MARBA-135520 format. One record per residue (C-alpha): residue number from 1; x, y, z. Coordinates in steps of 0.02 Angstrom, whole numbers, plus 50000, padded with zeros to 5 digits. Layout:
   pos      px      py      pz
   NUM       X       Y       Z
...
This chain:
   pos      px      py      pz
     1   50009   49589   49279
     2   49942   49740   49378
     3   50075   49837   49485
     4   49966   49969   49589
     5   50099   50025   49715
     6   50262   50107   49645
     7   50383   50239   49724
     8   50509   50340   49661
     9   50657   50431   49733
    10   50549   50586   49775
    11   50502   50496   49932
    12   50668   50508   50003
    13   50696   50304   50031
    14   50683   50235   49840
    15   50795   50229   49701
    16   50736   50289   49525
    17   50640   50412   49454
    18   50480   50383   49321
    19   50579   50365   49166
    20   50686   50216   49248
    21   50563   50114   49326
    22   50464   50123   49178
    23   50613   50025   49077
    24   50562   49888   49186
    25   50385   49875   49151
    26   50371   49782   48992
    27   50277   49630   49089
    28   50149   49730   49141
    29   49976   49799   49108
    30   49956   49936   49222
    31   50083   50040   49320
    32   50010   50162   49442
    33   50138   50273   49544
    34   50087   50290   49717
    35   50222   50439   49790
    36   50202   50446   49975
    37   50114   50610   50012
    38   50223   50740   50115
    39   50189   50701   50296
    40   50148   50854   50421
    41   50290   50975   50501
    42   50399   50882   50618
    43   50347   50697   50573
    44   50486   50678   50422
    45   50606   50794   50488
    46   50758   50707   50368
    47   50641   50676   50234
    48   50662   50493   50228
    49   50486   50445   50216
    50   50383   50551   50100
    51   50406   50687   49967
    52   50414   50868   50004
    53   50244   50969   49984
    54   50343   51075   49822
    55   50335   50896   49728
    56   50184   50872   49729
    57   50135   50959   49566
    58   50302   50920   49473
    59   50263   50734   49534
    60   50098   50707   49456
    61   50171   50804   49290
    62   50298   50694   49281
    63   50189   50535   49277
    64   50055   50607   49189
    65   50201   50654   49057
    66   50254   50468   49048
    67   50064   50386   49032
    68   50082   50481   48857
    69   50238   50368   48772
    70   50254   50234   48889
    71   50215   50062   48818
    72   50115   50022   48970
    73   49952   50105   49033
    74   50034   50230   49174
    75   49920   50294   49297
    76   49945   50439   49456
    77   49910   50377   49613
    78   49975   50433   49793
    79   50003   50326   49976
    80   49932   50428   50103
    81   49973   50394   50293
    82   49827   50365   50397
    83   49885   50479   50574
    84   49817   50384   50728
    85   49639   50492   50681
    86   49667   50585   50528
    87   49717   50582   50348
    88   49863   50661   50305
    89   49826   50826   50283
    90   49926   50852   50102
    91   49774   50743   50027
    92   49660   50877   49963
    93   49794   50942   49867
    94   49834   50800   49758
    95   49668   50751   49748
    96   49600   50882   49678
    97   49718   50877   49538
    98   49619   50719   49473
    99   49723   50577   49559
   100   49680   50381   49472
   101   49704   50314   49650
   102   49727   50337   49833
   103   49822   50208   49911
   104   49803   50215   50121
   105   49944   50154   50250
   106   49962   50131   50422
   107   50144   50174   50468
   108   50135   50251   50647
   109   50062   50197   50808
   110   50062   50351   50898
   111   50243   50435   50857
   112   50328   50260   50833
   113   50377   50220   50656
   114   50339   50021   50688
   115   50400   49968   50514
   116   50574   50084   50506
   117   50711   49957   50545
   118   50827   50097   50615
   119   50679   50070   50765
   120   50670   49890   50782
   121   50744   49894   50946
   122   50570   50008   50984
   123   50489   49820   50977
   124   50582   49738   51121
   125   50474   49717   51294
   126   50300   49777   51211
   127   50146   49649   51195
   128   50142   49588   51025
   129   49955   49560   51037
   130   49918   49738   51088
   131   50014   49821   50956
   132   49942   49709   50818
   133   49759   49764   50892
   134   49808   49948   50903
   135   49885   49938   50710
   136   49732   49867   50648
   137   49607   49980   50772
   138   49699   50117   50638
   139   49706   50020   50477
   140   49480   50003   50510
   141   49481   50176   50549
   142   49562   50232   50385
   143   49472   50114   50285
   144   49298   50191   50357
   145   49388   50350   50340
   146   49330   50377   50178
   147   49486   50451   50094
   148   49543   50294   50024
   149   49529   50173   49888
   150   49623   50020   49916
   151   49727   49993   50100
   152   49903   49957   50062
   153   49993   49823   50150
   154   49853   49762   50289
   155   49961   49661   50388
   156   50141   49784   50374
   157   50142   49765   50579
   158   50206   49585   50545
   159   50375   49647   50436
   160   50498   49613   50568
   161   50409   49434   50618
   162   50333   49487   50777
   163   50169   49382   50784
   164   50025   49354   50903
   165   49953   49162   50912
   166   49880   49098   50746
   167   49704   49111   50834
   168   49702   49297   50854
   169   49770   49317   50664
   170   49618   49216   50605
   171   49494   49307   50738
   172   49571   49491   50675
   173   49571   49434   50494
   174   49394   49403   50487
   175   49354   49558   50583
   176   49443   49660   50462
   177   49362   49589   50310
   178   49196   49650   50388
   179   49264   49811   50405
   180   49326   49826   50232
   181   49172   49762   50170
   182   49079   49876   50264
   183   49188   50029   50234
   184   49191   49996   50029
   185   49387   49979   50032
   186   49469   49854   49921
   187   49640   49778   49993
   188   49811   49748   49887
   189   49906   49591   49893
   190   50092   49670   49899
   191   50252   49556   49871
   192   50333   49667   49959
   193   50324   49563   50118
   194   50433   49434   50026
   195   50567   49561   50024
   196   50567   49577   50222
   197   50609   49485   50373
   198   50438   49402   50381
   199   50437   49333   50193
   200   50277   49327   50168
   201   50152   49420   50040
   202   50059   49570   50137
   203   49938   49519   50174
   204   49957   49342   50219
   205   49856   49190   50161
   206   49735   49213   50319
   207   49693   49355   50273
   208   49692   49360   50091
   209   49562   49200   50106
   210   49442   49299   50245
   211   49451   49451   50122
   212   49374   49307   49993
   213   49241   49248   50081
   214   49200   49426   50127
   215   49197   49480   49955
   216   49329   49622   49971
   217   49403   49660   49796
   218   49566   49626   49776
   219   49723   49730   49676
   220   49930   49672   49681
   221   50066   49784   49705
   222   50263   49770   49708
   223   50294   49917   49839
   224   50439   49947   49704
   225   50564   50058   49771
   226   50692   50032   49641
   227   50687   50013   49462
   228   50736   49813   49478
   229   50593   49785   49601
   230   50440   49849   49471
   231   50335   49680   49458
   232   50408   49587   49576
   233   50348   49429   49596
   234   50162   49483   49546
   235   50140   49301   49484
   236   50133   49263   49666
   237   50015   49376   49735
   238   49897   49327   49605
   239   49911   49160   49641
   240   49868   49181   49829
   241   49707   49270   49751
   242   49660   49132   49644
   243   49695   48990   49814
   244   49584   49116   49903
   245   49427   49091   49778
   246   49459   49265   49671
   247   49423   49266   49500
   248   49445   49446   49475
   249   49560   49593   49542
   250   49545   49780   49513
   251   49639   49927   49472
   252   49571   50126   49466
   253   49546   50246   49338
   254   49501   50414   49388
   255   49474   50338   49577
   256   49335   50218   49481
   257   49377   50029   49501
   258   49396   49942   49350
   259   49400   49768   49354
   260   49498   49620   49271
   261   49502   49434   49249
   262   49625   49358   49332
């Protein structure tokens, strides 16, 4: 099994350092650490969403040192936010160090962190379909930016269970799949959604099947934020891929795709 989305205590909202996470890695073939890149000044005033700029080099060194003795393949990645119309400005600093994987994600619609439980009340009164369309407009822009290898938790916008009509979701899935194919990015099947109020993989089977039809490569990840979550229910992610017609998935080394059989 492959876990290409793993966080540590450096991000401010997770528990456990690299060594602690790897104590739970025995069932995994590949673990890619993907810590949140530092956000621009003012976007994370309390250090709750990302690591600080001063931690970048320490983070990279910690992962690379662990890789020397770990019983599984350990790779260095980052998760970088797409901020409406631009990439996280810290991305150049870490990419220049030779990371294996850059995950792209959208957590902000304007200045609204729509998936933050403390801001759940801000969903009140919003047009859910418009929120979904605004979200996916940003996801597609991020995919086409050329900065990312994999788009993470593609339908994160459903986290708290707010959904438009099924027909809207199906249409969006086909549109996004075509855009991902054109952009040349992969997507992740994330088991984190199974731990959230939506109680469903990110993305849903509707999206996974659309991506399969479009020929978009797939990887898997737990989005672990504690040692116990490493590898969380990855068998379910693989099963969803097989059900959608996938026969292989991927991980990344030096930002080059490596395909493995499911």
